[in-house]
C-alpha positions in Angstrom: -8.4 -4.4 -4.0 -6.6 -6.5 -1.4 -8.4 -6.2 1.8 -7.0 -9.5 3.3 -3.6 -7.6 3.5 -5.6 -4.4 4.4 -7.7 -6.4 7.5 -4.3 -7.6 8.8 -2.7 -4.2 9.3 -5.8 -3.1 11.0 -6.1 -6.2 13.5 -2.2 -6.7 14.3 -1.6 -3.2 14.3 1.2 -2.8 11.5 4.8 -4.3 11.6 4.4 -6.8 13.8 2.0 -9.1 12.7 3.6 -9.6 9.2 6.5 -9.7 11.3 5.4 -12.8 12.7 4.0 -13.9 9.8 7.5 -13.3 8.2 9.3 -15.4 10.8 6.4 -18.4 10.2 6.7 -18.6 6.6 3.1 -17.7 5.8 4.6 -14.6 3.5 7.7 -14.6 1.7 10.2 -12.2 0.8 9.5 -12.8 -3.5 5.7 -12.2 -3.0 7.5 -8.6 -2.6 10.0 -8.8 -4.9 7.6 -9.7 -7.1 6.5 -6.4 -8.0 10.1 -4.7 -7.9 11.2 -3.8 -11.1 15.0 -3.8 -10.5 16.4 -3.5 -13.9 13.7 -0.1 -14.7 15.5 0.9 -11.1 19.2 0.1 -12.3 19.1 1.6 -15.2 21.3 4.1 -16.1 19.6 6.4 -18.8 16.1 6.9 -20.0 16.7 5.3 -22.5 16.9 1.6 -20.5 14.7 3.2 -18.1 12.3 2.9 -20.6 13.1 0.4 -22.6 12.9 -2.2 -18.8 9.6 -0.5 -18.0 8.3 -1.8 -21.6 7.6 2.4 -22.5 9.4 2.3 -25.5 9.2 5.9 -26.4 6.8 8.3 -24.9 4.3 11.1 -26.1 5.1 14.9 -24.5 2.0 15.7 -23.1 0.3 18.8 -22.1 -1.6 16.2 -19.7 0.8 15.0 -17.5 1.9 18.1 -15.3 4.4 17.7 -12.8 4.7 20.4 -9.7 8.2 20.9 -7.8 10.6 23.8 -7.2 11.7 25.8 -10.6 15.3 26.0 -7.2 15.7 23.5 -5.0 17.8 24.5 -1.9 18.4 21.3 -0.4 18.8 18.3 -3.1 18.4 15.8 -0.2 14.7 16.3 -0.5 12.7 17.6 -3.2 9.4 17.6 -3.0 8.0 16.5 -7.0 4.2 16.0 -7.7 2.6 15.0 -10.7 -0.6 15.2 -11.7 -2.6 12.8 -14.3 -5.7 14.0 -16.4 -5.3 11.7 -19.2 -8.4 8.9 -18.5 -7.3 5.5 -17.6 -3.9 6.5 -15.9 -2.5 3.6 -15.1 0.6 4.1 -13.8 3.0 7.3 -12.2 7.5 7.1 -12.4 9.4 9.7 -11.4 13.0 9.8 -13.3 15.8 12.2 -12.8 18.5 12.3 -15.7 21.8 13.5 -13.7 21.1 10.9 -10.7 23.0 8.0 -10.3 20.3 5.2 -11.4 17.1 7.5 -13.6 14.0 5.8 -12.0 13.7 7.8 -8.6 9.9 6.1 -7.8 6.9 4.3 -9.6 3.3 4.6 -8.5 0.6 2.2 -9.2 -2.9 3.6 -10.3 -5.7 1.6 -9.3 -9.3 2.2 -11.5 -10.9 4.6 -9.9 -8.3 6.5 -7.8 -7.4 10.4 -8.8 -4.1 10.0 -10.3 -2.1 12.5 -8.3 1.0 11.5 -6.4 3.5 13.6 -4.0 6.6 12.8 -3.1 10.0 13.5 -2.5 13.5 12.9 -3.9 16.8 13.0 -3.9 18.6 15.0 -6.5 23.0 15.1 -6.5 22.9 18.3 -9.2 20.7 20.3 -11.5 18.7 18.1 -13.7 15.6 17.6 -15.9 12.8 15.8 -13.8 10.7 13.2 -16.3 6.8 12.3 -15.4 6.1 9.1 -16.9 2.7 7.9 -17.6 0.6 5.3 -18.4 -3.1 5.2 -19.1 -5.2 2.8 -22.0 -1.2 1.1 -22.6 0.1 3.6 -24.1 2.8 6.1 -22.4 3.0 10.1 -21.9 5.2 12.9 -19.9 6.2 15.6 -19.1 9.7 17.4 -18.3 11.1 20.2 -15.7 14.0 21.1 -15.3 15.0 21.6 -11.8 18.1 23.2 -10.2 19.5 22.3 -6.8 21.9 24.7 -5.2 23.0 22.1 -2.2 23.4 18.6 -3.7 21.6 15.4 -1.9 23.4 12.7 -3.6 26.4 12.3 -2.5 26.8 15.8 -1.9 
């Protein structure tokens, strides 16, 4: 765990101190970009996104569960949650098939943390939503169709 970051945020009231550290050249933008998998987030297809993540072909698993509405009244804010019951879950990713970019979110799950994430995503149209979980170095997935009645991605 990165206690230095936590202590910096506590001591300085958050973003003000980080801005000062960045202005002083103590924090470099490259550090933030090192964790960014640009090719995965730019992927247009499921296979391309999986390849960029190093996932190959994930196996469907009942231990990965997606919680989301069957019908989203507004595609601009669709609540999506993923729970993994797989031991040693390392990462959870959410992908939306018909969005301009497949990968909507990736969460790294530290050891000892409950693998349960919730977020809101934009969906331009009715689409399959994939939850991809990395556990013990292997990839698993679940899929759910969400019908969108009012577009969110430019609609």
